[in-house]
Each structure stands twice: as C-alpha cells, then as structure tokens.
KEKE-3310 file (N, C-alpha, C; in steps of 0.2 Angstrom, whole numbers, plus 5000, padded with zeros to 4 digits):
npx = (5004:5003:5004:4998:5003:4993:4990:4988:4971:4958:4947:4935:4937:4939:4953:4957:4964:4973:4974:4983:4983:4990:4985:4971:4970:4978:4970:4960:4947:4934:4933:4933:4922:4911:4907:4908:4901:4887:4885:4888:4890:4900:4910:4914:4925:4927:4924:4933:4945:4943:4944:4957:4964:4962:4969:4968:4971:4984:4981:4985:4982:4975:4969:4960:4958:4949:4951:4944:4949:4947:4950:4941:4934:4929:4927:4930:4938:4943:4956:4965:4979:4981:4984:4976:4966:4965:4957:4945:4932:4930:4923:4918:4925:4937:4941:4944:4955:4964:4966:4974:4985:4990:4995:5008:5012:5008:5006:5000:4992:4988:4989:4996:4986:4978:4964:4949:4938:4928:4934:4927:4913:4900:4899:4891:4890:4909:4913:4912:4904:4902:4887:4891:4901:4905:4902:4911:4922:4927:4930:4940:4950:4953:4957:4969:4976:4977:4983:4996:5000:5000:5009:5020:5022:5023:5012:5001:4987:4972:4957:4940:4927:4911:4898:4882:4865:4859:4871:4874:4876:4889:4897:4901:4910:4921:4925:4930:4942:4949:4944:4938:4921:4914:4906:4902:4901:4883:4873:4862:4846:4832:4818:4809:4793:4785:4776:4778:4786:4777:4768:4776:4778:4765:4763:4769:4768:4760:4768:4781:4780:4776:4787:4797:4791:4792:4806:4808:4801:4808:4820:4816:4811:4824:4829:4834:4837:4838:4846:4847:4861:4871:4883:4897:4911:4918:4915:4923:4934:4928:4917:4925:4931:4920:4916:4927:4925:4915:4920:4931:4925:4918:4912:4910:4916:4930:4940:4943:4951:4945:4948:4949:4951:4944:4930:4930:4933:4923:4912:4916:4918:4908:4897:4884:4879:4884:4879:4875:4867:4865:4865:4859:4859:4851:4856:4870:4882:4880:4880:4881:4876:4882:4879:4876:4870:4866:4862:4846:4847:4850:4864:4869:4883:4892:4892:4893:4897:4898:4900:4902:4888:4875:4861:4845:4848:4855:4845:4836:4844:4845:4832:4830:4838:4831:4819:4825:4829:4816:4811:4820:4816:4822:4823:4828:4836:4852:4858:4869:4882:4882:4875:4862:4850:4843:4841:4833:4822:4817:4813:4822:4829:4839:4853:4863:4880:4893:4911:4925:4939:4956:4972:4987:4997:4996:4998:4995:4982:4971:4969:4965:4952:4946:4954:4950:4937:4937:4943:4934:4917:4900:4886:4868:4855:4838:4823:4812:4795:4789:4781:4763:4752:4750:4749:4755:4760:4775:4778:4790:4791:4790:4800:4817:4832:4844:4838)
npy = (4994:5011:5026:5041:5057:5071:5083:5101:5104:5109:5122:5115:5104:5096:5091:5076:5061:5050:5033:5022:5007:4994:4981:4972:4963:4968:4978:4983:4973:4974:4987:4992:4985:4990:5002:5000:4988:4990:5000:4994:4977:4975:4983:4977:4970:4956:4955:4963:4956:4944:4949:4954:4943:4935:4939:4948:4956:4969:4975:4985:4988:5000:5005:5016:5023:5034:5044:5053:5066:5059:5047:5039:5029:5038:5038:5030:5022:5015:5014:5011:5006:5003:4997:5005:5007:5022:5026:5019:5019:5021:5025:5014:5015:5022:5012:5002:5007:5009:4996:4991:4999:4994:4982:4983:4991:4987:4994:5006:5021:5017:5018:5018:5021:5030:5024:5028:5019:5004:4989:4979:4981:4993:5005:5018:5032:5030:5028:5027:5034:5042:5051:5063:5068:5077:5075:5083:5084:5071:5069:5078:5074:5062:5065:5072:5062:5052:5060:5062:5049:5046:5054:5050:5037:5040:5042:5048:5051:5053:5046:5046:5035:5027:5038:5040:5047:5052:5057:5068:5081:5081:5085:5099:5099:5091:5098:5110:5105:5103:5093:5085:5082:5069:5059:5041:5024:5020:5013:4999:4997:4989:4992:4981:4976:4966:4951:4939:4929:4927:4938:4948:4946:4947:4961:4967:4977:4971:4969:4968:4958:4947:4946:4942:4930:4923:4921:4913:4902:4897:4893:4883:4874:4871:4863:4870:4873:4879:4882:4888:4890:4890:4885:4884:4882:4871:4872:4882:4884:4880:4890:4902:4901:4901:4914:4921:4918:4927:4939:4941:4943:4955:4970:4983:4986:4982:4977:4972:4956:4941:4927:4909:4908:4919:4916:4904:4908:4917:4908:4901:4910:4920:4916:4912:4923:4926:4919:4908:4906:4892:4887:4874:4865:4852:4845:4849:4860:4877:4890:4904:4915:4926:4931:4943:4945:4960:4967:4975:4974:4965:4961:4958:4952:4946:4937:4922:4911:4896:4896:4909:4917:4924:4923:4917:4914:4923:4932:4924:4921:4933:4936:4926:4930:4941:4935:4927:4937:4942:4931:4930:4940:4953:4970:4978:4977:4976:4977:4979:4985:4988:4979:4985:4985:4973:4972:4983:4979:4970:4978:4986:5001:5014:5021:5035:5037:5046:5050:5057:5065:5069:5076:5072:5082:5099:5107:5101:5098:5105:5100:5087:5084:5088:5080:5067:5067:5068:5055:5046:5040:5038:5027:5033:5027:5028:5029:5016:5011:4999:4993:4991:5003:5006:4991:4976:4978:4975:4966:4963:4960:4947:4940:4937:4943:4931:4920)
npz = (5000:4996:5004:5000:5000:5000:4988:4990:4993:4980:4977:4979:4987:5002:5013:5009:5014:5005:5001:4991:4982:4974:4972:4974:4984:4994:5000:5013:5016:5022:5025:5012:5005:5013:5007:4993:4989:4991:4981:4969:4963:4954:4958:4970:4982:4980:4967:4960:4964:4956:4943:4943:4945:4934:4923:4912:4897:4896:4909:4923:4939:4951:4967:4976:4992:5001:5016:5030:5041:5053:5051:5045:5031:5017:5004:4988:4974:4959:4947:4932:4921:4904:4888:4875:4860:4853:4843:4845:4843:4830:4814:4801:4788:4792:4801:4793:4786:4796:4800:4789:4790:4802:4799:4796:4806:4821:4833:4830:4833:4846:4863:4879:4892:4907:4915:4924:4932:4929:4921:4914:4914:4916:4928:4935:4944:4943:4956:4974:4988:5004:5011:5016:5009:4995:4977:4969:4978:4978:4964:4962:4971:4966:4953:4956:4961:4950:4940:4946:4946:4932:4927:4933:4927:4914:4905:4893:4892:4902:4908:4913:4916:4917:4912:4914:4910:4923:4929:4922:4927:4933:4923:4923:4934:4930:4919:4925:4929:4917:4909:4894:4889:4882:4870:4872:4867:4868:4881:4884:4892:4901:4909:4920:4920:4921:4926:4922:4908:4898:4901:4897:4883:4879:4881:4871:4855:4841:4829:4834:4843:4834:4826:4836:4840:4828:4826:4838:4835:4824:4830:4839:4830:4825:4835:4846:4863:4880:4896:4913:4923:4939:4942:4933:4931:4926:4913:4909:4899:4887:4887:4886:4874:4866:4868:4862:4849:4846:4850:4841:4829:4831:4825:4830:4842:4852:4865:4880:4883:4887:4898:4901:4915:4920:4918:4926:4939:4942:4943:4954:4964:4966:4973:4967:4961:4949:4934:4921:4905:4895:4879:4869:4854:4848:4859:4859:4864:4860:4862:4874:4887:4898:4915:4928:4944:4951:4964:4963:4949:4934:4925:4909:4904:4894:4878:4870:4856:4847:4833:4822:4815:4805:4810:4818:4831:4840:4843:4850:4860:4867:4870:4879:4889:4894:4898:4909:4917:4921:4928:4938:4946:4944:4944:4934:4918:4912:4896:4889:4877:4860:4845:4844:4837:4838:4852:4854:4847:4856:4866:4873:4880:4873:4881:4883:4885:4893:4893:4902:4897:4897:4894:4901:4902:4902:4891:4879:4880:4875:4862:4863:4865:4852:4843:4847:4844:4830:4826:4831:4831:4837:4838:4837:4840:4835:4846:4849:4848:4856:4865:4870:4875:4893:4902:4911:4927:4935:4950:4961:4973:4979:4974:4975:4969:4963:4966)
capx = (5000:5006:5000:4999:5002:4988:4991:4983:4964:4956:4941:4929:4938:4943:4959:4956:4970:4972:4978:4984:4985:4992:4982:4965:4972:4981:4965:4956:4941:4928:4932:4931:4915:4906:4905:4908:4896:4880:4885:4888:4894:4905:4915:4915:4932:4927:4924:4940:4950:4942:4946:4964:4968:4960:4975:4965:4975:4989:4979:4988:4976:4976:4963:4961:4953:4950:4949:4944:4954:4946:4952:4935:4934:4923:4926:4934:4937:4948:4958:4970:4983:4980:4985:4970:4965:4962:4952:4942:4925:4931:4919:4920:4930:4943:4943:4947:4961:4969:4968:4979:4991:4993:4998:5015:5014:5003:5004:4998:4986:4987:4993:4994:4983:4975:4957:4946:4931:4928:4936:4923:4906:4899:4896:4890:4897:4914:4916:4907:4906:4897:4883:4893:4906:4902:4905:4916:4928:4929:4932:4946:4955:4955:4961:4976:4980:4978:4988:5002:5002:5001:5015:5026:5022:5024:5006:4999:4980:4968:4950:4936:4922:4907:4893:4875:4861:4859:4877:4876:4878:4896:4901:4905:4915:4926:4927:4934:4949:4952:4942:4933:4916:4913:4901:4905:4895:4878:4871:4855:4843:4825:4814:4805:4787:4780:4776:4780:4788:4770:4765:4781:4776:4758:4763:4772:4764:4759:4773:4787:4778:4776:4794:4800:4788:4794:4813:4808:4799:4814:4825:4813:4812:4831:4831:4838:4835:4842:4845:4851:4865:4875:4890:4900:4918:4920:4915:4927:4938:4923:4914:4929:4932:4914:4916:4932:4922:4911:4925:4935:4920:4915:4914:4909:4920:4934:4944:4946:4951:4944:4952:4945:4951:4939:4924:4931:4933:4916:4908:4918:4919:4903:4891:4878:4877:4886:4875:4876:4862:4868:4861:4861:4856:4851:4861:4877:4882:4882:4881:4880:4875:4885:4874:4878:4865:4869:4856:4840:4848:4853:4868:4871:4890:4895:4889:4898:4895:4902:4901:4899:4883:4870:4855:4840:4850:4856:4838:4834:4848:4843:4825:4830:4841:4825:4815:4829:4829:4810:4811:4824:4814:4826:4819:4831:4841:4857:4859:4876:4884:4882:4869:4856:4843:4840:4839:4828:4816:4815:4810:4827:4830:4846:4855:4869:4886:4899:4917:4929:4946:4961:4979:4991:5001:4991:5000:4992:4975:4966:4969:4964:4945:4945:4957:4946:4931:4939:4944:4928:4910:4896:4879:4863:4849:4831:4819:4806:4789:4789:4775:4757:4750:4748:4753:4756:4765:4779:4779:4795:4792:4790:4805:4823:4838:4848:4833)
capy = (5000:5017:5031:5047:5064:5074:5090:5105:5104:5114:5126:5111:5098:5096:5087:5069:5057:5045:5027:5019:5000:4991:4975:4972:4959:4972:4983:4981:4971:4976:4995:4993:4983:4994:5007:4998:4983:4993:5004:4989:4971:4976:4987:4974:4967:4950:4955:4965:4950:4940:4953:4955:4936:4932:4941:4951:4961:4971:4979:4986:4991:5004:5006:5022:5024:5041:5044:5060:5067:5055:5040:5035:5029:5042:5038:5025:5021:5011:5015:5006:5008:4998:4999:5006:5010:5029:5026:5013:5019:5023:5023:5008:5016:5023:5006:4997:5010:5007:4989:4990:5002:4990:4976:4985:4995:4985:4999:5013:5024:5013:5021:5016:5027:5028:5025:5027:5015:4997:4987:4975:4983:5000:5007:5025:5035:5025:5029:5027:5039:5044:5056:5069:5070:5079:5072:5087:5082:5064:5070:5082:5070:5056:5068:5073:5055:5050:5064:5061:5042:5046:5058:5046:5032:5043:5041:5054:5053:5051:5045:5044:5032:5030:5043:5040:5053:5055:5060:5073:5086:5081:5088:5105:5097:5089:5104:5114:5102:5103:5087:5085:5078:5067:5053:5035:5019:5020:5007:4997:4994:4987:4991:4975:4978:4960:4946:4932:4930:4928:4945:4952:4945:4950:4968:4970:4978:4965:4969:4966:4951:4942:4946:4938:4923:4920:4918:4908:4896:4894:4890:4877:4869:4869:4859:4874:4873:4882:4881:4893:4887:4893:4882:4883:4882:4865:4874:4888:4884:4881:4896:4907:4900:4904:4921:4923:4918:4933:4945:4941:4945:4961:4976:4989:4988:4977:4980:4967:4950:4937:4921:4904:4909:4924:4912:4899:4912:4920:4903:4898:4915:4925:4914:4911:4930:4925:4913:4907:4903:4888:4885:4868:4863:4844:4843:4851:4867:4881:4897:4905:4922:4927:4936:4945:4949:4966:4970:4974:4974:4959:4963:4954:4954:4943:4932:4918:4906:4891:4898:4916:4917:4929:4919:4918:4912:4929:4935:4919:4922:4940:4935:4921:4934:4945:4930:4925:4943:4942:4925:4931:4945:4959:4976:4982:4973:4979:4972:4981:4989:4986:4975:4989:4984:4967:4973:4988:4975:4967:4983:4989:5008:5015:5026:5038:5037:5051:5049:5063:5064:5074:5075:5073:5088:5104:5111:5098:5096:5108:5097:5081:5083:5088:5074:5061:5067:5066:5048:5042:5042:5033:5027:5036:5024:5031:5025:5012:5010:4992:4990:4994:5008:5002:4984:4973:4981:4969:4966:4958:4959:4940:4936:4940:4941:4926:4914)
capz = (5000:4996:5007:4996:5003:4996:4986:4993:4989:4977:4980:4980:4991:5009:5013:5010:5014:5000:5001:4985:4983:4968:4972:4979:4990:5000:5002:5019:5013:5026:5024:5005:5004:5016:5003:4986:4988:4990:4975:4964:4964:4950:4962:4976:4983:4977:4959:4958:4964:4950:4937:4944:4945:4928:4919:4906:4893:4900:4914:4929:4943:4956:4970:4980:4997:5004:5023:5032:5047:5059:5048:5042:5024:5015:4997:4985:4967:4956:4940:4929:4915:4899:4881:4872:4854:4853:4838:4847:4840:4823:4809:4797:4783:4795:4804:4788:4784:4802:4799:4784:4793:4808:4797:4796:4812:4825:4838:4827:4837:4852:4868:4886:4896:4913:4915:4930:4931:4929:4915:4910:4914:4917:4934:4934:4943:4944:4963:4980:4993:5010:5009:5018:5004:4988:4971:4967:4982:4976:4958:4962:4974:4961:4948:4958:4962:4944:4937:4949:4944:4925:4925:4935:4923:4907:4901:4890:4893:4908:4906:4918:4913:4912:4915:4911:4911:4930:4931:4918:4931:4934:4918:4925:4939:4926:4915:4929:4930:4911:4905:4889:4890:4875:4870:4871:4865:4872:4884:4884:4898:4900:4915:4920:4924:4920:4931:4918:4901:4894:4901:4893:4876:4878:4881:4864:4849:4836:4824:4837:4845:4829:4825:4841:4839:4822:4827:4843:4831:4820:4835:4842:4825:4824:4841:4851:4870:4885:4904:4917:4928:4943:4942:4926:4931:4922:4906:4908:4893:4881:4886:4884:4867:4862:4868:4858:4842:4845:4850:4835:4823:4833:4821:4833:4848:4854:4870:4885:4881:4893:4899:4905:4922:4922:4919:4931:4946:4943:4945:4960:4970:4967:4977:4963:4958:4942:4931:4913:4901:4891:4873:4865:4848:4848:4864:4858:4867:4854:4864:4881:4889:4905:4918:4934:4948:4955:4968:4959:4942:4931:4920:4904:4903:4888:4875:4866:4851:4844:4826:4820:4810:4805:4810:4823:4837:4844:4845:4855:4866:4870:4872:4885:4894:4896:4902:4915:4922:4924:4932:4944:4950:4944:4942:4928:4915:4908:4890:4886:4872:4853:4843:4847:4834:4841:4859:4854:4845:4862:4871:4877:4878:4872:4886:4881:4890:4892:4896:4903:4894:4898:4893:4908:4902:4900:4885:4873:4882:4871:4856:4864:4863:4845:4840:4849:4840:4823:4826:4834:4831:4841:4835:4840:4838:4837:4850:4846:4852:4856:4869:4870:4881:4899:4902:4917:4932:4938:4957:4962:4981:4981:4971:4976:4964:4966:4967)
cpx = (5004:5002:5002:4998:4998:4991:4986:4976:4962:4950:4935:4930:4941:4949:4957:4963:4969:4977:4978:4986:4985:4989:4976:4966:4975:4976:4961:4949:4935:4927:4930:4924:4909:4903:4904:4902:4889:4880:4884:4892:4900:4911:4917:4923:4932:4928:4930:4945:4949:4945:4954:4967:4966:4965:4972:4970:4982:4987:4984:4983:4979:4969:4964:4956:4955:4947:4949:4949:4953:4948:4947:4936:4928:4922:4931:4933:4943:4950:4964:4973:4982:4981:4978:4970:4962:4957:4947:4935:4925:4926:4922:4925:4937:4946:4947:4954:4966:4971:4974:4986:4994:4995:5006:5017:5008:5001:5002:4992:4984:4992:4991:4992:4980:4968:4954:4939:4932:4929:4932:4915:4906:4896:4896:4887:4902:4917:4910:4909:4900:4893:4886:4899:4903:4906:4911:4923:4931:4933:4939:4951:4957:4959:4968:4980:4981:4983:4995:5005:5004:5007:5021:5027:5023:5018:5003:4992:4977:4961:4946:4930:4918:4901:4887:4871:4861:4865:4879:4878:4885:4900:4905:4911:4921:4929:4932:4941:4952:4949:4937:4928:4913:4909:4905:4899:4890:4877:4864:4852:4835:4823:4809:4799:4782:4781:4779:4783:4782:4767:4770:4779:4770:4758:4766:4767:4765:4765:4779:4786:4779:4783:4798:4798:4791:4801:4813:4806:4805:4819:4822:4813:4819:4833:4835:4834:4840:4841:4849:4855:4869:4882:4892:4907:4921:4919:4919:4930:4933:4920:4918:4931:4926:4914:4921:4930:4919:4915:4929:4931:4917:4917:4913:4913:4924:4939:4947:4946:4951:4948:4948:4945:4946:4932:4924:4930:4926:4911:4909:4917:4913:4896:4885:4876:4879:4883:4876:4870:4866:4863:4863:4856:4856:4856:4868:4877:4885:4882:4880:4879:4878:4881:4877:4873:4869:4863:4850:4841:4852:4857:4870:4878:4892:4890:4894:4894:4900:4904:4898:4894:4878:4863:4850:4843:4852:4850:4835:4838:4846:4836:4825:4833:4835:4821:4818:4828:4822:4809:4815:4822:4818:4821:4821:4835:4845:4859:4866:4876:4883:4876:4862:4850:4840:4837:4834:4821:4813:4812:4816:4828:4838:4848:4862:4874:4891:4905:4921:4936:4950:4968:4982:4995:4996:4992:4997:4985:4970:4964:4966:4956:4943:4948:4953:4940:4932:4940:4938:4921:4906:4889:4874:4856:4843:4827:4814:4801:4786:4782:4769:4756:4748:4752:4753:4761:4768:4780:4784:4796:4793:4796:4812:4828:4842:4844:4835)
cpy = (5006:5023:5038:5053:5068:5081:5095:5105:5110:5117:5121:5106:5100:5092:5080:5065:5051:5039:5023:5012:4998:4984:4975:4968:4962:4977:4980:4979:4974:4984:4996:4991:4987:5000:5005:4993:4986:4997:4999:4983:4971:4980:4983:4971:4961:4950:4958:4960:4945:4943:4953:4948:4933:4934:4943:4956:4962:4976:4979:4990:4995:5005:5011:5022:5031:5041:5052:5060:5062:5048:5036:5035:5032:5041:5033:5025:5017:5014:5010:5009:5002:5001:4999:5009:5017:5030:5020:5013:5022:5021:5018:5010:5018:5017:5002:5000:5008:5000:4987:4993:4997:4983:4977:4988:4993:4990:5005:5015:5020:5016:5018:5022:5025:5029:5024:5024:5008:4994:4983:4976:4990:5001:5015:5028:5029:5026:5028:5031:5040:5050:5063:5072:5072:5076:5076:5085:5076:5065:5073:5078:5065:5059:5069:5067:5052:5054:5063:5054:5042:5049:5053:5040:5034:5042:5048:5056:5050:5051:5043:5041:5028:5033:5043:5046:5056:5058:5066:5080:5086:5084:5094:5104:5095:5094:5109:5111:5100:5097:5089:5080:5076:5060:5047:5030:5019:5013:5005:4995:4993:4987:4986:4976:4972:4955:4939:4934:4931:4935:4949:4952:4948:4958:4971:4972:4972:4964:4966:4959:4946:4941:4941:4931:4919:4917:4913:4901:4893:4890:4883:4872:4866:4865:4863:4874:4877:4881:4886:4889:4891:4891:4880:4883:4876:4867:4880:4889:4884:4887:4902:4907:4902:4911:4924:4923:4925:4939:4946:4944:4952:4966:4983:4991:4981:4980:4974:4960:4945:4931:4916:4905:4914:4920:4907:4903:4915:4914:4901:4903:4920:4922:4914:4918:4930:4919:4913:4904:4899:4886:4879:4867:4855:4842:4845:4858:4872:4888:4898:4913:4922:4932:4937:4948:4954:4970:4969:4974:4967:4962:4957:4956:4952:4938:4928:4913:4902:4893:4904:4915:4922:4925:4921:4917:4917:4932:4930:4920:4928:4939:4931:4925:4938:4941:4928:4931:4943:4937:4926:4937:4952:4965:4980:4977:4977:4975:4974:4985:4985:4982:4979:4987:4978:4969:4978:4984:4972:4972:4987:4997:5010:5021:5029:5038:5043:5049:5056:5061:5070:5072:5076:5079:5093:5107:5107:5096:5099:5104:5090:5079:5083:5082:5068:5061:5066:5059:5044:5044:5036:5033:5031:5033:5027:5026:5021:5011:5003:4990:4994:4999:5004:4996:4982:4976:4975:4971:4961:4958:4952:4937:4940:4938:4936:4919:4909)
cpz = (5000:4999:5003:5000:4998:4994:4990:4989:4986:4980:4982:4985:4997:5008:5015:5009:5010:5002:4995:4985:4975:4967:4976:4985:4996:5003:5008:5016:5016:5024:5016:5003:5007:5012:4996:4985:4987:4984:4969:4965:4960:4953:4968:4976:4980:4970:4957:4959:4958:4944:4937:4942:4938:4922:4912:4903:4897:4906:4920:4933:4949:4960:4976:4985:5000:5011:5025:5038:5052:5057:5045:5034:5021:5007:4994:4978:4965:4949:4938:4923:4910:4892:4877:4865:4854:4848:4839:4844:4833:4818:4804:4792:4786:4799:4799:4786:4790:4802:4794:4787:4798:4806:4797:4803:4817:4830:4836:4830:4843:4857:4875:4890:4903:4913:4922:4929:4932:4922:4911:4910:4916:4924:4934:4940:4945:4951:4968:4985:4999:5008:5011:5014:4998:4982:4969:4971:4979:4969:4958:4966:4970:4956:4950:4959:4955:4940:4939:4946:4936:4923:4928:4930:4915:4903:4899:4891:4899:4906:4912:4914:4918:4915:4911:4913:4918:4932:4926:4921:4933:4929:4920:4930:4935:4922:4919:4930:4923:4907:4900:4890:4884:4875:4869:4868:4870:4875:4883:4890:4896:4908:4915:4924:4923:4925:4928:4911:4897:4895:4897:4886:4874:4878:4875:4859:4845:4832:4828:4840:4840:4826:4829:4840:4833:4823:4833:4839:4827:4825:4838:4836:4823:4830:4846:4858:4874:4892:4907:4923:4932:4943:4935:4926:4927:4915:4904:4901:4887:4881:4884:4877:4863:4862:4863:4851:4841:4845:4844:4829:4825:4828:4824:4839:4850:4859:4875:4881:4887:4893:4902:4912:4925:4923:4925:4938:4947:4945:4952:4966:4971:4970:4973:4960:4951:4940:4924:4911:4896:4885:4870:4859:4847:4853:4864:4860:4861:4856:4871:4882:4897:4909:4925:4938:4952:4958:4964:4952:4940:4925:4915:4902:4896:4885:4871:4861:4849:4837:4825:4814:4810:4804:4816:4830:4842:4847:4851:4861:4870:4873:4879:4890:4898:4901:4909:4920:4925:4929:4939:4948:4950:4942:4936:4925:4911:4902:4887:4880:4865:4852:4845:4843:4837:4848:4859:4852:4851:4867:4875:4875:4878:4877:4884:4887:4888:4896:4897:4901:4895:4897:4900:4908:4899:4893:4878:4874:4877:4864:4857:4862:4856:4841:4841:4844:4833:4822:4827:4832:4834:4838:4840:4838:4840:4841:4846:4850:4852:4860:4869:4876:4887:4900:4910:4921:4935:4946:4959:4970:4983:4978:4972:4971:4967:4967:4962)
residu = (MET:LEU:ARG:VAL:LEU:PRO:ASP:PRO:PRO:GLY:PRO:CYS:ALA:ARG:MET:LEU:ASN:ALA:GLU:LEU:TYR:THR:SER:ILE:ASP:ALA:VAL:PRO:ARG:ASP:ASP:TRP:ASP:ALA:LEU:ALA:GLN:PRO:HIS:SER:GLN:ALA:MET:SER:TRP:GLU:PHE:TRP:ARG:ILE:VAL:GLU:ARG:ALA:GLY:LEU:ASN:ASP:PHE:ARG:TYR:PHE:HIS:ALA:MET:PHE:ARG:ASP:ALA:SER:GLY:ARG:VAL:VAL:ALA:LEU:GLY:SER:PHE:TYR:SER:VAL:THR:THR:ASP:ILE:ALA:ILE:PHE:ALA:PRO:ALA:PRO:LEU:ARG:ALA:LEU:LEU:GLY:LEU:VAL:ARG:ARG:ALA:TRP:PRO:GLY:PHE:PHE:LYS:LEU:ARG:MET:LEU:GLU:TRP:GLY:THR:PRO:ILE:THR:ILE:VAL:SER:PRO:PRO:TYR:ALA:ARG:VAL:ASP:GLU:VAL:ASP:ASP:ALA:GLU:VAL:ILE:GLU:ALA:MET:HIS:ARG:LEU:MET:ARG:ARG:THR:ALA:ARG:ARG:GLN:GLY:GLN:LEU:LEU:MET:LEU:ALA:ARG:ASP:PHE:GLU:PRO:PRO:GLN:GLU:GLY:LEU:ARG:GLY:ARG:PHE:ALA:ARG:LEU:GLY:TYR:HIS:TRP:ILE:PRO:SER:LEU:PRO:ASN:THR:TYR:MET:GLN:LEU:ARG:TRP:ARG:SER:PRO:GLU:ASP:TYR:LEU:GLY:SER:MET:ARG:SER:TYR:TYR:ARG:SER:LYS:VAL:LEU:LYS:HIS:LEU:LYS:ARG:ASN:ARG:GLU:ALA:GLY:VAL:THR:HIS:GLU:ARG:VAL:ARG:GLU:PHE:ALA:ASP:LEU:ALA:ASP:THR:LEU:CYS:ALA:GLN:TRP:MET:VAL:VAL:HIS:GLU:HIS:ALA:SER:GLU:PHE:GLN:ARG:GLU:VAL:LEU:THR:PRO:ASP:PHE:TYR:ARG:ARG:LEU:SER:GLN:ASP:MET:GLY:GLY:ARG:ALA:GLN:VAL:LEU:LEU:PHE:ARG:ARG:HIS:GLY:GLU:LEU:VAL:ALA:HIS:ALA:LEU:LEU:LEU:LEU:ASP:GLY:PRO:MET:LEU:ARG:TRP:LEU:TYR:VAL:GLY:ARG:GLU:VAL:ALA:ALA:ASN:ASP:SER:LEU:TYR:LEU:TYR:VAL:ALA:TYR:SER:VAL:VAL:CYS:ALA:ALA:ILE:GLU:LEU:GLY:ALA:GLU:ARG:LEU:GLU:MET:GLY:LEU:THR:THR:TYR:ALA:ILE:LYS:GLN:ASP:LEU:GLY:ALA:GLU:VAL:THR:PRO:ILE:ARG:ILE:ALA:LEU:ARG:ALA:THR:TRP:GLY:ILE:ILE:ASN:PRO:PHE:VAL:GLY:LEU:GLY:TYR:GLY:VAL:LEU:ASN:SER:VAL:PRO:GLU:PRO:ARG:PRO:ARG:ASP:VAL:PHE:LYS:ALA:GLY:GLY:THR:VAL:HIS:ASP:ASN:SER:ALA:ALA:ALA:PRO:GLY:ALA)
# end
C-alpha cells in the first residue's frame, strides 16, 4: 500500500487522505465493501479480485481509498493503466484503413493510458462515497491522484468512465479540471414491469411480438433449448472459446480479452450471483450468455457462440436473457453495448454514455477533445415504440435476485 500525501485541495475539496493500493488483495476488505458493495457488485472486493487474477490484457490496477481526518473511509474508486486504441469507436472506413496500417505497424494509434472506472462493465458513477462528501471532492481528489500516477508512469492521457444521464451534472466538475466531456458507445437497459415472460410478450405491439415469435419458432424447429446454471467452472475453457468467436468478429467495439480463468473464478467465487444461460442445439452446446446479479439489476455481461453466423440464434439468446431477468425478479436489465437493433426490438432503451478525457500535460490538452472526436463516432439509435400503452406492472416483492 502506498500512502499518498495529498496536494493542497482545490476550492471544492477538503483534505482527503488517499491510500493507493496496487492489488485488491492488499485493500482492507471490510472497509472497501462497506462502501463499494452497496454501490455495485462490479465494484466489490470479490469482483475486483476475480478481474485481477483472471489476467486480462495488460491491465495494471490501482485502488484508492480516501479517509477523512478521523480515519474513516469516505470515498473510494479504482483506476488502471491499459493499452487502448484511441480510435476505438472509429467509423467503418477509418477502421478498415487502420487495419491496413497496423499490418505493418501494430501499435499505430494505440497508447497506454490511465482509466478510472471498471474494465469489463459499466458502473455510473465509477466511485462510491458517503453522503457527507460531495461528488466534486471525490472527483478532484481522484484527479490529483491519477495525474500524479500518470506523470510518474509517462502516460499521455487520463480518462474517467462511464457517466450515464443521471450523472450529467458532473460535467461541470470535470470541465473545471480541464476534462473534455465526450460521447461513448451507448448502453441498453430494460425496466422490467412484467410478472412472467408471457406477460412480457403479451405487452408487445403485434409487429414486434410476431417478429420475436417467428425467430423463437425457428429455433425450436432447429432443436435449440436452453437452461440457466449457477455452476459453470468446468465449462470455463469452452465458454471462453465461444466468447472469443464473438470477440474476433465484433465490428463495433473490441477491448478486453477474457480468459478461461475469468469464467472459472466467477463461477467459484461469486456465490451464485454469476450465472450462465447455456444454449444447446440437439444437445450440443452452441452458445451462452453470462449474467451477473447486481442488487435489483441483472447485468448481461457477455455472449459467446460456437460459430459466428447471421441467424436467429442471437435474438433467441437475447430474448432468453429478458425472460431470465423476469424469472429472477430483477427490476432492471442491463443488456450492454452494441447490437442495438435486436435489443431495441425486444424493448430495450438506448442510454447515452459520456466519458471525461484529459491530457496529463496541459499544453496539449486543448487538442485532445478535437482529435478524439475526429477519430471516433458513436451510434445514436432512434427510440422504438415496442410496447402497447399500459401493460402489466411487475411486482418483484416476492422474488429475490439470486433465486
């Protein structure tokens, strides 16, 4: 553990004493989880240990705890360094051009940068705090800590991710520290207001319901079935290989590279909060969906397939995820980034995301936002009116996530 002597606080921040850890194993677990776990399972001590031990990419992690003058933990957050494509959301023509250039120069437009957030899912905001501490205090304290770390390691860019619409008010806090507030790939969510999958289907307008039923019929006729399981460690190698098939064919976004150990540890260490939907065709495992129960929300983390194909199976997988969320009594389903059209056909709403980007050194910072905007573009799907007016209200008081 590195105890960091704080810089003099800015106008918004009190003196918070920062403790910086380079491994979650060194972090006091009870102190961490008292704030992190109620905020999100994806920030919990256990989840961070799974991520660290899984050996993803070239991530190097840092965990910051902030204490007040009495020694009480009042805020915390994590950041990491990772090699990132600075044209990660490039439009298709630019992506194709970059692919040609990278045949000769693999590292072209790839930088090792410092990112504040969670590496494999979205937690907005990317920190937890007590009520007595203001957002501006946490942001300023973490900024000072990240800037010192980035300068010591020679990293050019710092990024805070991800911020959804309820956090739009933080834009000014970051702007005062020199950050550019820029769009990222949007997320997708569904508010679950149905008592059963049948109620869900019945609430759809006829066009969308008939579309779903058509694809469900195709899968039934093809012999596709599925089951939800809590224990999947013995399938870790197969599931990771299926995920890699999807990853290698992704056209919108590629970043983290999963490992079999990630799947294995999720199954072994999350106490049933991580579950998998397994899809079989005539008994052969052909696909899966990885799920994480996070309080009242179910997160659809990843999908994997045995063979990449443009067929009805993905819609069947997505529909089955919705049904699983309803059956588990979740109030909200996070369906993740990309493949927006299929998720919208099922009733998901597209939610914009913003990230805050800044150069470590002020002299080049004015050009960072402009350059990022030139290299990247993000989709803005139009809303779809999937459901009929009214509908059945979902009462999840009798169902607990994890059931």
